[in-house]
N, C-alpha and C positions, 0 to 999 in steps of 0.2 A: 743251464748253469748248475754247477755242483755246489753243494753246501757241505763243506768238510769240517768235521769237528777236529780242531787242531790244538787247543789249549784249554785245560780245565784248572781253574784256581782252587788251591787246597788251603784252607785256613789253618794256620799253625801259630803257636805261641813263641817258639824259638826257631828262627830261620836256620841257624847253623846246626842245631840238633836235628831238625827235619832234613836238611841237606845231607848230613852224614847218614841218617837212616835210609833215605831213598837211594843214595849212590852206593854206600858201602854195604848195606844189609840187603836191600831189595834188588840192587843191580841196575838201577836206572842210569842212563848216560847224562852227565852234566852238560847242558847246552850253553847256559848263560848264568853268570852271577855278577850283576852289575848294579851300581848305584846310578840310576837314570837321571836323577836330579837330587839336589841336597835332601837327605833324609828319606829318599824313595829308592828301595832296593827290590830287584826282581831276581829270583832264582828260577830257572826253567830247566826241567829234566824230562827225559823221554825213556819209556820202557824199551828194552831191546826189540827191534823190529817194528815198533809202532810209528804211526804217522801223527799220533796225538800225544802232546806233552802235558805235563802238569806245571803249574806256576805257583811259587810261593811269593807273596807280595807283602811289602812292609812300607808303610807311610804313603801308600797310594790313596788318593781320594776316591770314594765310591763314584761310579758313573751316575749321573742324575737319574733318580728314580730307582736305583738299585739298592737292595737291602744287604747289609753286611752279614756274612756267615760267621758264627762263633767258631773258634778253634775246636775241632773234634766233631763238628756238626755235619760234615759231609759223609754220607753213607752210601754204600752200594756201587762205588766205582768198580768197574769190572774189566779185567784183562783176560785174554785167552792164551792158552799154551797148548802145544800138541802132545805133551806128556806130563800130566798132572803129578804123577809120582816123582819124576825127576825134578820138577819145579819145586815140589814140597821139600825134597831132600836139599836142594840148593838153598832155599830160604831158611830152613832149620839149621843147616850147616853154617849159615852166616849169623845165627842168633835171633832170627825172627820167630816169634811165637805164632804158630799157624794151627788152625783147627784141623781135626781129622778130615780126610777126604769123605765127602758125603754125596748122596744123590737123592732125588725126590722119588719116593716110593708110594705105594698105596696108602700108607699111614702118615705121610709127610716126609720129613728129612730122615734118612737112614744112613748109617755108616757104610763106607765102601764105595767103590766105583759103580756107576750106572752105565746105561747104554750110551750111544753117541749123543754128544751135547749134554749129558746128564751126570757130569762129575764136577764137583765144586770143592773149594776150600776157602777159608777167609783168614784175614789178618788185619790188624789195626796199626796205625802209626803211633808215635809217642803221645800224640794229642787225642787219640781215639777216633780219627777219621778211618772209616771202614772200607776195606777192599774185598772184592770177591775175585777168585781165580777160577775160570771155567776151562775144562778141557775141550778143545776143538778137534775135529777129525783131521784137519790139514791146516797148513799155513794159509794165511789170508789171501796171498797171491794165487793160491790154487783153488780157492772157493769161488 
């Protein structure tokens, strides 16, 4: 049996502002924006080429035993691209504040591209949820 990661909830304060950021600036595809019950809204979006989506939730009760995440508390979500320089240009061209491209070197994080699997950049959404972008040597289907 496969265990596939398919949806990651992202805690935000303003659903419409976050929806606009992820679709218009980051380029995620809008899959769903629906009020599933009175006062309960779900917005689901998917990064291009990904099988895993993010979900913005409003008014949904927490699952029993689950702790709620505060807006901006989700850190380290990671997406992969095959050309980090082109991805950075796309994001900055749409108005996203993106870190310089960095790699892990002998003394820690160093600016510039690294070897295979060792080129990264980061950005945050309007609430401060943190994302990492890593350069992969090929598309997921080819790995």
